[in-house]
TORPA-4810 file (N, C-alpha, C, O; in nm, 3 decimals):
<nodes>
NODE_1_0.083_-0.121_0.001_-0.002_-0.001_0.001_0.086_0.124_0.000_0.201_0.121_0.042_M
NODE_2_0.028_0.235_-0.050_0.102_0.362_-0.051_0.115_0.415_0.090_0.019_0.413_0.167_D
NODE_3_0.234_0.463_0.125_0.260_0.524_0.257_0.230_0.671_0.250_0.263_0.738_0.152_K
NODE_4_0.166_0.723_0.354_0.145_0.867_0.363_0.239_0.931_0.464_0.273_1.048_0.453_I
NODE_5_0.281_0.851_0.565_0.377_0.898_0.664_0.489_0.797_0.678_0.466_0.677_0.691_I
NODE_6_0.612_0.847_0.675_0.730_0.764_0.696_0.816_0.832_0.803_0.864_0.943_0.783_E
NODE_7_0.835_0.766_0.916_0.919_0.814_1.023_1.042_0.727_1.030_1.032_0.605_1.046_I
NODE_8_1.159_0.789_1.018_1.285_0.714_1.017_1.376_0.763_1.126_1.420_0.877_1.124_K
NODE_9_1.404_0.676_1.222_1.505_0.701_1.326_1.490_0.837_1.392_1.587_0.911_1.408_D
NODE_10_1.366_0.868_1.430_1.331_1.002_1.480_1.368_1.015_1.630_1.337_0.929_1.712_L
NODE_11_1.435_1.127_1.661_1.467_1.155_1.802_1.433_1.304_1.829_1.440_1.388_1.739_S
NODE_12_1.397_1.332_1.954_1.369_1.468_1.996_1.394_1.478_2.143_1.370_1.384_2.219_F
NODE_13_1.444_1.597_2.185_1.467_1.621_2.327_1.431_1.763_2.362_1.466_1.856_2.289_E
NODE_14_1.359_1.782_2.474_1.331_1.914_2.525_1.451_1.969_2.600_1.476_2.090_2.599_Y
NODE_15_1.526_1.881_2.665_1.650_1.921_2.733_1.766_1.839_2.675_1.752_1.720_2.648_E
NODE_16_1.879_1.905_2.656_1.993_1.838_2.597_2.026_1.713_2.676_2.043_1.716_2.798_A
NODE_17_2.036_1.599_2.601_2.074_1.474_2.664_1.960_1.392_2.720_1.980_1.277_2.760_G
NODE_18_1.839_1.451_2.723_1.724_1.377_2.775_1.623_1.358_2.663_1.540_1.445_2.637_L
NODE_19_1.630_1.244_2.597_1.548_1.217_2.476_1.403_1.182_2.515_1.378_1.083_2.584_K
NODE_20_1.309_1.267_2.469_1.168_1.235_2.485_1.128_1.132_2.381_1.051_1.040_2.411_T
NODE_21_1.178_1.146_2.261_1.158_1.053_2.151_1.295_0.999_2.116_1.387_1.075_2.087_I
NODE_22_1.309_0.866_2.120_1.444_0.807_2.110_1.451_0.706_1.996_1.418_0.589_2.013_N
NODE_23_1.494_0.753_1.877_1.520_0.668_1.760_1.401_0.580_1.725_1.414_0.457_1.722_H
NODE_24_1.286_0.639_1.699_1.168_0.560_1.661_1.151_0.564_1.509_1.187_0.661_1.442_I
NODE_25_1.094_0.456_1.457_1.064_0.447_1.315_0.930_0.376_1.295_0.905_0.275_1.359_S
NODE_26_0.847_0.427_1.210_0.724_0.361_1.174_0.666_0.422_1.046_0.700_0.535_1.010_F
NODE_27_0.579_0.349_0.980_0.510_0.396_0.858_0.362_0.389_0.878_0.313_0.306_0.955_D
NODE_28_0.289_0.477_0.810_0.142_0.475_0.810_0.095_0.478_0.665_0.139_0.561_0.586_I
NODE_29_0.005_0.385_0.633_-0.046_0.376_0.496_-0.166_0.471_0.477_-0.239_0.503_0.570_N
NODE_30_-0.182_0.513_0.351_-0.294_0.599_0.317_-0.425_0.533_0.347_-0.445_0.416_0.314_K
NODE_31_-0.518_0.607_0.411_-0.649_0.556_0.440_-0.660_0.477_0.567_-0.770_0.436_0.603_G
NODE_32_-0.550_0.453_0.638_-0.553_0.374_0.759_-0.603_0.457_0.880_-0.594_0.579_0.883_D
NODE_33_-0.654_0.384_0.974_-0.688_0.443_1.105_-0.587_0.391_1.206_-0.586_0.272_1.239_Y
NODE_34_-0.501_0.479_1.254_-0.388_0.439_1.336_-0.404_0.503_1.473_-0.437_0.621_1.484_V
NODE_35_-0.380_0.424_1.577_-0.381_0.476_1.713_-0.239_0.475_1.771_-0.162_0.380_1.754_A
NODE_36_-0.209_0.584_1.840_-0.083_0.592_1.916_-0.122_0.597_2.062_-0.183_0.694_2.108_I
NODE_37_-0.086_0.491_2.134_-0.135_0.470_2.271_-0.020_0.481_2.370_0.089_0.429_2.346_L
NODE_38_-0.045_0.547_2.481_0.055_0.555_2.584_0.008_0.638_2.702_-0.089_0.713_2.692_G
NODE_39_0.080_0.623_2.815_0.041_0.697_2.935_0.078_0.843_2.923_0.152_0.882_2.833_H
NODE_40_0.026_0.926_3.014_0.059_1.067_3.012_0.212_1.086_3.029_0.275_1.023_3.114_N
NODE_41_0.267_1.175_2.947_0.410_1.204_2.957_0.499_1.109_2.875_0.621_1.118_2.882_G
NODE_42_0.438_1.018_2.799_0.517_0.921_2.723_0.567_0.972_2.590_0.646_0.904_2.523_S
NODE_43_0.522_1.092_2.550_0.568_1.149_2.422_0.472_1.146_2.310_0.509_1.180_2.198_G
NODE_44_0.347_1.106_2.334_0.246_1.097_2.226_0.222_1.233_2.159_0.228_1.246_2.036_K
NODE_45_0.193_1.335_2.241_0.163_1.466_2.185_0.288_1.527_2.121_0.279_1.605_2.026_S
NODE_46_0.404_1.490_2.173_0.530_1.537_2.111_0.538_1.486_1.967_0.578_1.559_1.877_T
NODE_47_0.501_1.360_1.946_0.501_1.304_1.811_0.406_1.386_1.722_0.440_1.419_1.609_I
NODE_48_0.288_1.417_1.773_0.191_1.494_1.694_0.250_1.629_1.651_0.239_1.668_1.535_A
NODE_49_0.313_1.699_1.746_0.370_1.828_1.716_0.486_1.819_1.620_0.506_1.908_1.537_K
NODE_50_0.564_1.711_1.630_0.673_1.689_1.533_0.618_1.669_1.391_0.674_1.718_1.293_L
NODE_51_0.506_1.595_1.384_0.448_1.561_1.252_0.407_1.686_1.175_0.415_1.687_1.052_L
NODE_52_0.363_1.792_1.245_0.316_1.913_1.174_0.419_2.025_1.183_0.391_2.138_1.141_I
NODE_53_0.536_1.996_1.237_0.643_2.095_1.238_0.629_2.200_1.345_0.689_2.307_1.333_G
NODE_54_0.552_2.173_1.451_0.546_2.268_1.561_0.670_2.253_1.653_0.708_2.345_1.725_L
NODE_55_0.732_2.134_1.648_0.860_2.110_1.715_0.960_2.067_1.612_0.924_2.007_1.510_L
NODE_56_1.087_2.096_1.637_1.194_2.058_1.543_1.263_1.934_1.593_1.306_1.930_1.708_E
NODE_57_1.276_1.835_1.509_1.337_1.709_1.549_1.487_1.729_1.583_1.552_1.822_1.536_K
NODE_58_1.536_1.637_1.667_1.679_1.632_1.695_1.756_1.564_1.583_1.861_1.611_1.538_K
NODE_59_1.699_1.453_1.538_1.760_1.375_1.429_1.654_1.288_1.367_1.543_1.274_1.419_S
NODE_60_1.691_1.226_1.252_1.597_1.141_1.182_1.522_1.219_1.073_1.557_1.332_1.039_G
NODE_61_1.418_1.153_1.019_1.341_1.219_0.913_1.193_1.189_0.925_1.152_1.084_0.974_S
NODE_62_1.115_1.286_0.880_0.967_1.275_0.872_0.926_1.307_0.730_0.956_1.414_0.679_I
NODE_63_0.859_1.214_0.667_0.811_1.234_0.531_0.656_1.222_0.529_0.600_1.119_0.569_I
NODE_64_0.591_1.326_0.483_0.445_1.332_0.477_0.400_1.339_0.331_0.427_1.439_0.264_I
NODE_65_0.333_1.237_0.282_0.282_1.233_0.145_0.391_1.270_0.043_0.366_1.342_-0.054_N
NODE_66_0.511_1.219_0.066_0.620_1.240_-0.028_0.706_1.361_-0.001_0.810_1.377_-0.065_G
NODE_67_0.666_1.447_0.091_0.747_1.564_0.125_0.819_1.545_0.255_0.756_1.516_0.357_Y
NODE_68_0.951_1.562_0.253_1.028_1.556_0.376_1.003_1.686_0.456_1.008_1.796_0.402_E
NODE_69_0.977_1.670_0.585_0.947_1.786_0.666_1.077_1.861_0.696_1.164_1.814_0.768_L
NODE_70_1.085_1.981_0.637_1.197_2.075_0.664_1.144_2.215_0.638_1.027_2.233_0.604_N
NODE_71_1.229_2.312_0.655_1.182_2.449_0.640_1.132_2.479_0.498_1.036_2.554_0.478_L
NODE_72_1.196_2.419_0.401_1.160_2.441_0.262_1.019_2.384_0.232_0.943_2.443_0.155_E
NODE_73_0.987_2.270_0.291_0.861_2.203_0.260_0.754_2.219_0.367_0.649_2.156_0.359_N
NODE_74_0.780_2.303_0.467_0.690_2.308_0.581_0.545_2.334_0.542_0.456_2.265_0.591_L
NODE_75_0.519_2.430_0.456_0.380_2.459_0.421_0.319_2.355_0.328_0.198_2.335_0.330_Y
NODE_76_0.401_2.289_0.247_0.350_2.179_0.166_0.305_2.064_0.257_0.201_2.002_0.234_K
NODE_77_0.387_2.038_0.361_0.349_1.935_0.456_0.221_1.970_0.525_0.133_1.885_0.540_V
NODE_78_0.206_2.096_0.570_0.087_2.135_0.644_-0.035_2.136_0.556_-0.147_2.131_0.608_R
NODE_79_-0.019_2.141_0.423_-0.133_2.128_0.333_-0.186_1.984_0.333_-0.301_1.959_0.296_D
NODE_80_-0.103_1.893_0.374_-0.136_1.750_0.370_-0.181_1.694_0.504_-0.238_1.586_0.509_N
NODE_81_-0.156_1.767_0.614_-0.186_1.710_0.747_-0.247_1.820_0.833_-0.200_1.934_0.832_I
NODE_82_-0.353_1.782_0.908_-0.417_1.877_0.998_-0.422_1.815_1.138_-0.419_1.693_1.152_G
NODE_83_-0.431_1.899_1.239_-0.430_1.849_1.373_-0.543_1.912_1.457_-0.573_2.031_1.445_I
NODE_84_-0.604_1.829_1.540_-0.702_1.875_1.639_-0.641_1.850_1.775_-0.605_1.738_1.807_V
NODE_85_-0.630_1.956_1.856_-0.561_1.945_1.984_-0.659_1.901_2.093_-0.780_1.896_2.075_F
NODE_86_-0.598_1.869_2.208_-0.673_1.820_2.322_-0.772_1.923_2.371_-0.884_1.888_2.406_Q
NODE_87_-0.733_2.050_2.375_-0.822_2.156_2.421_-0.871_2.237_2.305_-0.796_2.318_2.251_N
NODE_88_-0.997_2.218_2.264_-1.046_2.287_2.141_-1.045_2.441_2.157_-1.037_2.512_2.057_P
NODE_89_-1.052_2.492_2.282_-1.051_2.636_2.299_-0.926_2.699_2.242_-0.927_2.816_2.203_D
NODE_90_-0.819_2.622_2.236_-0.694_2.676_2.181_-0.700_2.696_2.030_-0.612_2.762_1.974_N
NODE_91_-0.799_2.642_1.965_-0.809_2.649_1.817_-0.915_2.745_1.770_-0.921_2.776_1.650_Q
NODE_92_-0.998_2.796_1.861_-1.108_2.881_1.817_-1.060_3.022_1.784_-0.984_3.083_1.860_F
NODE_93_-1.105_3.072_1.671_-1.065_3.203_1.624_-1.189_3.290_1.603_-1.187_3.409_1.635_I
NODE_94_-1.297_3.232_1.548_-1.414_3.308_1.507_-1.512_3.333_1.620_-1.509_3.267_1.723_G
NODE_95_-1.597_3.430_1.598_-1.703_3.466_1.696_-1.818_3.368_1.692_-1.892_3.356_1.790_A
NODE_96_-1.835_3.296_1.581_-1.939_3.195_1.570_-1.879_3.066_1.515_-1.766_3.066_1.465_T
NODE_97_-1.952_2.958_1.523_-1.910_2.830_1.467_-1.885_2.845_1.318_-1.787_2.790_1.266_V
NODE_98_-1.970_2.916_1.251_-1.955_2.941_1.106_-1.820_3.009_1.078_-1.745_2.967_0.990_R
NODE_99_-1.792_3.114_1.155_-1.668_3.189_1.133_-1.545_3.099_1.159_-1.443_3.108_1.090_D
NODE_100_-1.557_3.014_1.261_-1.445_2.931_1.295_-1.412_2.827_1.187_-1.296_2.804_1.154_D
NODE_101_-1.515_2.766_1.134_-1.493_2.668_1.024_-1.439_2.741_0.899_-1.362_2.685_0.821_I
NODE_102_-1.481_2.866_0.883_-1.441_2.945_0.766_-1.294_2.992_0.773_-1.233_3.023_0.670_A
NODE_103_-1.238_2.997_0.893_-1.109_3.062_0.915_-0.997_3.004_0.823_-0.928_3.078_0.752_F
NODE_104_-0.984_2.873_0.827_-0.882_2.810_0.744_-0.907_2.825_0.596_-0.814_2.839_0.517_G
NODE_105_-1.036_2.821_0.558_-1.072_2.838_0.418_-1.035_2.978_0.367_-0.987_2.994_0.255_L
NODE_106_-1.059_3.076_0.452_-1.024_3.215_0.416_-0.872_3.230_0.397_-0.827_3.301_0.307_E
NODE_107_-0.795_3.163_0.483_-0.652_3.176_0.477_-0.593_3.110_0.350_-0.484_3.145_0.305_N
NODE_108_-0.669_3.015_0.294_-0.623_2.953_0.169_-0.697_3.007_0.048_-0.694_2.949_-0.060_T
NODE_109_-0.762_3.117_0.069_-0.825_3.196_-0.043_-0.933_3.115_-0.116_-0.945_3.124_-0.238_C
NODE_110_-1.009_3.037_-0.044_-1.124_2.971_-0.105_-1.228_3.078_-0.142_-1.261_3.163_-0.059_V
NODE_111_-1.280_3.074_-0.266_-1.376_3.176_-0.309_-1.498_3.183_-0.217_-1.549_3.080_-0.174_P
NODE_112_-1.543_3.303_-0.188_-1.661_3.322_-0.104_-1.780_3.247_-0.154_-1.860_3.196_-0.076_Q
NODE_113_-1.792_3.238_-0.287_-1.904_3.169_-0.349_-1.907_3.021_-0.315_-2.013_2.958_-0.320_S
NODE_114_-1.793_2.964_-0.281_-1.783_2.818_-0.249_-1.789_2.796_-0.097_-1.820_2.687_-0.050_D
NODE_115_-1.760_2.901_-0.022_-1.733_2.883_0.121_-1.856_2.837_0.200_-1.843_2.751_0.287_M
NODE_116_-1.972_2.892_0.172_-2.091_2.856_0.247_-2.125_2.710_0.231_-2.163_2.642_0.326_D
NODE_117_-2.111_2.661_0.106_-2.140_2.518_0.077_-2.043_2.428_0.154_-2.084_2.326_0.210_K
NODE_118_-1.914_2.467_0.157_-1.815_2.383_0.228_-1.844_2.385_0.377_-1.841_2.281_0.442_I
NODE_119_-1.873_2.501_0.431_-1.902_2.514_0.576_-2.024_2.430_0.612_-2.021_2.357_0.712_I
NODE_120_-2.131_2.439_0.533_-2.250_2.363_0.561_-2.226_2.213_0.553_-2.277_2.136_0.635_N
NODE_121_-2.146_2.173_0.453_-2.116_2.033_0.434_-2.045_1.972_0.556_-2.083_1.867_0.606_T
NODE_122_-1.942_2.042_0.602_-1.861_1.983_0.710_-1.924_2.002_0.847_-1.901_1.922_0.937_Y
NODE_123_-2.003_2.107_0.863_-2.084_2.118_0.986_-2.181_1.998_0.996_-2.202_1.941_1.103_A
NODE_124_-2.239_1.964_0.883_-2.332_1.851_0.882_-2.263_1.720_0.914_-2.319_1.635_0.983_A
NODE_125_-2.140_1.705_0.864_-2.066_1.580_0.885_-2.033_1.554_1.032_-2.019_1.440_1.075_K
NODE_126_-2.022_1.664_1.109_-1.995_1.646_1.253_-2.117_1.672_1.338_-2.106_1.680_1.461_V
NODE_127_-2.234_1.685_1.275_-2.356_1.704_1.349_-2.373_1.837_1.416_-2.432_1.846_1.524_G
NODE_128_-2.319_1.946_1.353_-2.324_2.077_1.414_-2.397_2.180_1.326_-2.377_2.300_1.343_M
NODE_129_-2.479_2.134_1.233_-2.550_2.225_1.142_-2.638_2.324_1.215_-2.653_2.438_1.170_S
NODE_130_-2.695_2.282_1.325_-2.788_2.369_1.399_-2.719_2.469_1.490_-2.785_2.545_1.561_D
NODE_131_-2.588_2.469_1.489_-2.510_2.555_1.582_-2.418_2.655_1.508_-2.330_2.715_1.569_F
NODE_132_-2.439_2.672_1.377_-2.348_2.753_1.298_-2.340_2.898_1.347_-2.235_2.962_1.333_L
NODE_133_-2.446_2.950_1.402_-2.449_3.089_1.445_-2.428_3.103_1.598_-2.447_3.212_1.652_D
NODE_134_-2.390_2.993_1.666_-2.362_2.998_1.808_-2.217_3.036_1.834_-2.130_3.014_1.750_H
NODE_135_-2.192_3.093_1.953_-2.057_3.121_1.994_-1.987_2.991_2.036_-2.041_2.917_2.118_E
NODE_136_-1.868_2.962_1.980_-1.799_2.837_2.016_-1.775_2.823_2.165_-1.781_2.713_2.218_P
NODE_137_-1.747_2.935_2.233_-1.713_2.927_2.375_-1.829_2.884_2.464_-1.809_2.844_2.578_T
NODE_138_-1.952_2.893_2.409_-2.072_2.857_2.488_-2.120_2.715_2.458_-2.225_2.673_2.507_K
NODE_139_-2.044_2.641_2.379_-2.082_2.502_2.348_-2.031_2.408_2.456_-1.946_2.444_2.537_L
NODE_140_-2.087_2.287_2.456_-2.033_2.183_2.548_-1.896_2.139_2.498_-1.857_2.171_2.386_S
NODE_141_-1.822_2.063_2.583_-1.691_2.017_2.542_-1.693_1.931_2.418_-1.610_1.949_2.329_G
NODE_142_-1.787_1.839_2.409_-1.795_1.752_2.295_-1.830_1.830_2.169_-1.776_1.803_2.062_G
NODE_143_-1.920_1.926_2.182_-1.957_2.012_2.064_-1.837_2.094_2.019_-1.812_2.107_1.900_Q
NODE_144_-1.762_2.150_2.114_-1.643_2.226_2.076_-1.545_2.142_1.997_-1.489_2.186_1.896_K
NODE_145_-1.525_2.020_2.043_-1.428_1.936_1.978_-1.476_1.896_1.835_-1.395_1.884_1.743_Q
NODE_146_-1.607_1.878_1.820_-1.663_1.850_1.689_-1.646_1.967_1.592_-1.619_1.948_1.473_R
NODE_147_-1.661_2.088_1.646_-1.638_2.210_1.562_-1.492_2.214_1.521_-1.461_2.240_1.405_V
NODE_148_-1.400_2.189_1.617_-1.258_2.190_1.585_-1.225_2.088_1.477_-1.145_2.117_1.388_A
NODE_149_-1.286_1.970_1.484_-1.265_1.866_1.382_-1.321_1.916_1.247_-1.257_1.896_1.143_I
NODE_150_-1.437_1.978_1.248_-1.496_2.028_1.122_-1.403_2.129_1.057_-1.383_2.125_0.936_A
NODE_151_-1.345_2.219_1.137_-1.255_2.321_1.082_-1.135_2.260_1.015_-1.089_2.310_0.912_G
NODE_152_-1.081_2.150_1.073_-0.966_2.086_1.011_-1.007_2.004_0.889_-0.940_2.008_0.785_V
NODE_153_-1.114_1.930_0.901_-1.156_1.842_0.791_-1.202_1.924_0.665_-1.189_1.877_0.552_V
NODE_154_-1.255_2.044_0.689_-1.298_2.131_0.578_-1.182_2.167_0.487_-1.202_2.198_0.369_A
NODE_155_-1.060_2.164_0.542_-0.942_2.193_0.460_-0.901_2.077_0.372_-0.812_2.088_0.287_M
NODE_156_-0.966_1.963_0.395_-0.945_1.839_0.316_-0.801_1.796_0.313_-0.745_1.772_0.206_E
NODE_157_-0.738_1.785_0.432_-0.601_1.730_0.434_-0.604_1.580_0.407_-0.708_1.515_0.421_P
NODE_158_-0.489_1.527_0.367_-0.483_1.384_0.341_-0.480_1.305_0.473_-0.518_1.188_0.477_K
NODE_159_-0.434_1.370_0.578_-0.416_1.304_0.707_-0.460_1.397_0.819_-0.433_1.517_0.817_C
NODE_160_-0.528_1.338_0.919_-0.578_1.416_1.032_-0.521_1.353_1.161_-0.534_1.232_1.183_I
NODE_161_-0.460_1.435_1.243_-0.411_1.390_1.373_-0.503_1.441_1.482_-0.528_1.561_1.491_V
NODE_162_-0.554_1.352_1.563_-0.640_1.389_1.674_-0.561_1.364_1.804_-0.543_1.250_1.846_L
NODE_163_-0.515_1.473_1.865_-0.426_1.463_1.979_-0.508_1.461_2.111_-0.544_1.565_2.165_D
NODE_164_-0.535_1.340_2.158_-0.618_1.319_2.281_-0.742_1.403_2.277_-0.763_1.484_2.368_E
NODE_165_-0.826_1.388_2.176_-0.940_1.473_2.159_-1.049_1.453_2.266_-1.138_1.537_2.280_P
NODE_166_-1.042_1.344_2.338_-1.146_1.314_2.439_-1.094_1.331_2.582_-1.168_1.306_2.677_T
NODE_167_-0.970_1.371_2.598_-0.908_1.369_2.730_-0.979_1.462_2.832_-0.981_1.433_2.952_A
NODE_168_-1.036_1.572_2.783_-1.094_1.672_2.872_-1.248_1.663_2.878_-1.313_1.752_2.932_M
NODE_169_-1.305_1.553_2.821_-1.450_1.546_2.804_-1.513_1.446_2.902_-1.449_1.353_2.951_L
NODE_170_-1.641_1.470_2.929_-1.716_1.375_3.008_-1.760_1.260_2.917_-1.737_1.266_2.796_D
NODE_171_-1.821_1.154_2.973_-1.855_1.036_2.891_-1.945_1.067_2.769_-1.930_1.004_2.663_P
NODE_172_-2.037_1.163_2.784_-2.122_1.199_2.672_-2.039_1.267_2.562_-2.054_1.236_2.444_V
NODE_173_-1.951_1.359_2.601_-1.868_1.430_2.505_-1.773_1.331_2.434_-1.750_1.342_2.313_G
NODE_174_-1.716_1.236_2.511_-1.628_1.136_2.450_-1.704_1.056_2.344_-1.652_1.029_2.236_R
NODE_175_-1.826_1.019_2.377_-1.907_0.939_2.281_-1.931_1.017_2.155_-1.923_0.962_2.045_K
NODE_176_-1.962_1.148_2.168_-1.986_1.233_2.052_-1.864_1.239_1.962_-1.874_1.223_1.840_E
NODE_177_-1.751_1.262_2.024_-1.627_1.276_1.943_-1.588_1.146_1.878_-1.548_1.146_1.762_V
NODE_178_-1.597_1.033_1.949_-1.558_0.905_1.892_-1.650_0.869_1.777_-1.607_0.807_1.680_L
NODE_179_-1.777_0.906_1.786_-1.869_0.884_1.676_-1.825_0.966_1.552_-1.835_0.919_1.438_K
NODE_180_-1.778_1.088_1.577_-1.731_1.169_1.469_-1.605_1.109_1.406_-1.590_1.108_1.284_T
NODE_181_-1.515_1.059_1.489_-1.395_0.990_1.439_-1.432_0.871_1.354_-1.370_0.845_1.251_V
NODE_182_-1.536_0.797_1.396_-1.582_0.681_1.319_-1.628_0.722_1.181_-1.605_0.651_1.084_Q
NODE_183_-1.694_0.840_1.171_-1.737_0.889_1.040_-1.617_0.923_0.952_-1.619_0.898_0.831_K
NODE_184_-1.513_0.982_1.014_-1.391_1.012_0.938_-1.331_0.886_0.880_-1.283_0.886_0.766_L
NODE_185_-1.333_0.779_0.958_-1.277_0.652_0.915_-1.346_0.602_0.787_-1.282_0.538_0.704_R
NODE_186_-1.473_0.631_0.773_-1.546_0.580_0.661_-1.502_0.645_0.528_-1.528_0.592_0.419_E
NODE_187_-1.435_0.760_0.539_-1.377_0.825_0.420_-1.240_0.765_0.400_-1.142_0.817_0.453_K
NODE_188_-1.231_0.660_0.325_-1.108_0.582_0.315_-0.989_0.659_0.259_-0.874_0.618_0.277_K
NODE_189_-1.016_0.771_0.190_-0.901_0.849_0.139_-0.841_0.939_0.242_-0.743_1.008_0.214_H
NODE_190_-0.899_0.941_0.365_-0.845_1.021_0.475_-0.776_0.927_0.575_-0.834_0.828_0.620_V
NODE_191_-0.655_0.960_0.609_-0.582_0.884_0.709_-0.606_0.951_0.845_-0.589_1.072_0.861_T
NODE_192_-0.644_0.871_0.942_-0.675_0.923_1.078_-0.574_0.868_1.178_-0.556_0.747_1.188_V
NODE_193_-0.509_0.958_1.250_-0.419_0.917_1.360_-0.481_0.966_1.489_-0.495_1.086_1.512_I
NODE_194_-0.517_0.871_1.574_-0.575_0.901_1.704_-0.473_0.881_1.813_-0.424_0.769_1.831_L
NODE_195_-0.439_0.986_1.887_-0.349_0.980_1.997_-0.429_0.974_2.124_-0.513_1.061_2.147_I
NODE_196_-0.406_0.875_2.206_-0.492_0.855_2.325_-0.422_0.777_2.437_-0.324_0.706_2.412_T
NODE_197_-0.472_0.789_2.555_-0.426_0.696_2.663_-0.541_0.605_2.707_-0.527_0.534_2.806_H
NODE_198_-0.654_0.606_2.635_-0.768_0.521_2.666_-0.759_0.393_2.581_-0.771_0.399_2.459_Y
NODE_199_-0.741_0.280_2.644_-0.727_0.153_2.573_-0.853_0.123_2.489_-0.842_0.071_2.378_M
NODE_200_-0.971_0.154_2.542_-1.092_0.118_2.472_-1.112_0.197_2.344_-1.197_0.161_2.262_E
NODE_201_-1.036_0.305_2.323_-1.052_0.389_2.201_-0.975_0.332_2.085_-0.992_0.378_1.972_E
NODE_202_-0.888_0.233_2.108_-0.802_0.186_1.999_-0.841_0.051_1.941_-0.772_-0.002_1.855_V
NODE_203_-0.952_-0.004_1.989_-0.987_-0.144_1.952_-1.016_-0.160_1.803_-0.996_-0.268_1.748_V
NODE_204_-1.063_-0.052_1.736_-1.101_-0.064_1.596_-0.990_-0.017_1.499_-1.010_-0.016_1.377_D
NODE_205_-0.875_0.021_1.554_-0.766_0.075_1.474_-0.707_-0.032_1.381_-0.705_-0.150_1.414_A
NODE_206_-0.660_0.013_1.265_-0.589_-0.079_1.171_-0.451_-0.112_1.229_-0.401_-0.224_1.214_D
NODE_207_-0.391_-0.015_1.292_-0.261_-0.032_1.359_-0.261_0.040_1.492_-0.325_0.144_1.507_Q
NODE_208_-0.188_-0.014_1.588_-0.168_0.051_1.716_-0.020_0.059_1.746_0.051_-0.042_1.744_V
NODE_209_0.026_0.178_1.774_0.165_0.195_1.813_0.171_0.236_1.961_0.280_0.257_2.015_Y
</nodes>
């Protein structure tokens, strides 16, 4: 199968001599649902940040959809991969749900004539069509996370990283978000990477690291 992510001998350290990520290698195939499982502090979120270039590796290589992650290719890589963080409040920009989903589209110069259709499509995919004119800050935790997912998926990246998206949610919110993740899985041309410390969230994954 075609690989969308290739990690070769990757290392990273926050402090000199103390490796958080120590010479790891793995591949992820296009369309797969992959879980990265581990306890708090084990380096899972560090891997997510390395994948999108928020942190700079110590050594090794990261290749996303054929582009090696470096300064020259940074924006090409970010066109191919999107991330949803643990705390959705950190990703909200707009005054309404509609504005928030639109933010990334505006930055990539999507024509206004196309934008409403795209926003409506992806709000519907995450079950938030009735909340487009609501303030994101007044939504429940699960609803906020679904809006954050819609904003990323609307950009149509080849790969989506969900960095502990249920960690701050109650059982109802967790169920809402996992149902949304399941819908993403059904789009086989999208690769989904779920980072979690909940064992029960990885049972349906194609691969678990």
